[in-house]
SENUBA-366694 format. One record per atom (N, C-alpha, C): x, y negated, z. Coordinates in steps of 0.05 Angstrom, whole numbers, plus 5000, padded with zeros to 4 digits. Example, Ala and Ser with C-alpha at 12.3 -4.5 7.8 and 13.67 -1.06 7.14 Angstrom:
526451145156524650905156526450665156525750455142527350215143525849995157
//
This chain:
462488148277462987868297465287898315464288078333466688088354468988138349468988368332471788468322473388248310472088078295473587818279474387638300472887628318473887438341476287538360475687788361478287938373481187928360480487978337482787918309483987708313482287498318483387228314484787108340484087218361484987108389487787278391487687518381490487678384492587558363491487508335492987368319494187088326492486928340493486668352495386728373494686868394496186978413499587048408498987248384502187368373503387168362502186948352503586688333504386538360503286468377504486338400506586468411506586718420508786818430510886818415511086848387513086858366514486538369512986358366513586098364514785928386513785978413514485878437516185958453518285908466519486008484518086088508518886328522517286418546519486268568518786238589520586158607521286408624524486408635525386618649524186648678524586878688523186918720524486738729527086648730528586438751527286168746527086148724525485878716522485818734521286048727518586088742518886068769520386208780521286258814521485928821523885788811524085508815522185348812519885388792517785218787516285248816515485448824513785548842515385498875517785478874519485388899519285158901518685008885518084678887515684628896513784788888510984768893510784828927512085028934511985128958509385328960508285318980505585478987503585388969503785158960501185038945501785158917503785298910504085428887501785688888501885818910500386068916497286018909496685718918493885678911493585628878495785478871495885448840495185728820496985918837496986168822493786308826492286278846490086368852488086238840487685988841485085888831485885768801488385758794489085698762489485948747490086158754490486418745488686658753488086638771486786928782483386888782482686658784479986628786478286568753480386438737478786358714479486598697481186828699481587068691480587308703478287268722477187458732476487678715475087608690473987808672475387848647477887728652479187748620481787868622483587848643485987938644485688128668486888388666486988588690488788418717487288468739488088298762490788418775491788718764493988788772496488648756496088558731498288398723498588148735496888018741497087748760498387858790497688058802498688098823501388168821502388338801505688378796506388078792505287898775506587698774507387518800505387538820505587428846508187538861508487818855510687938867513187838857513187818830515687658818516287398825514587238825514486998838515086968869514187048880513687018916515487288929516587458915517987658927515687888930516888178944514788338948512388218970514388218997512388109017510487839015512287689006511087418997508287458979509087598955507487658938505087798949505488048968503488168980501687988991502687799005501187619031499687449012500487328988498987168972496587298957497287528952495087698935492787828952493687908979491687978998489987719012491587509014489687289027487987169003488887148981487087058963484787278953485687528958482987748957481087708979482087659001480187649022478887379022479587199016478186889012476786928990476987018969475287098947472787188955473487468972471287658978469187498997470687429018468887209037466886999019468386829002466686658993464686788972465087028959462987118944460887188956461687328986459487449000457487189015459086989014456586749029455986619007456886638981455286568959452886668955453086968949451587098945448687088963449787098996448187119013446186879010447686629004446286339005443986388980445386498953443586428938442086678935441886888942440587108934438587198962438487068992437387169006433987149002433486908989430286878979429787118966431187208946430087378925430287658941432187718959431987948975429587968994428887769002426587769021423687829002423987728981421387808963420588078958423388228953423188478951422588638970423588568997423888759018421388709043420288469035418188379053419588279079418288329102419288239128421488439136422388659123424488819139427288629142428288479122430688299126430088159147427588019151427587839171428187999201426488239196426988359225429988419228431388499211434188599215435788319220435588039209436487859216436487769243433487859256433087759284434487939298434588179294436088399312438688299309439988229291442888129294443187889303441587719303441887489314442387499348440387699356440687719386442787909399444287969380446788129391448987939396
//
């Protein structure tokens, strides 16, 4: 079943690439230049987050470098990675704190008290 779905998706993707003209790098840069730094957010939230499990992140990092240049692309990718990591940490902390406290008993509560005193 999975092999059939994969073959279907590859065939559809190949047909799409053969039938539609892909924009040149200059056109993509011009589009993102019109968006300004909002374009970085569009690239991150529109491309990187939905594709987190499906496309290698290095491909999207290279795309950011092509769009924003070496330093701009590095800044966009670094900022997006840090924001994503912080958001993931706080989300997991918020959602998983009760479950961790169930497994560890009062030890986590003691650590939280020690850290809050500092």
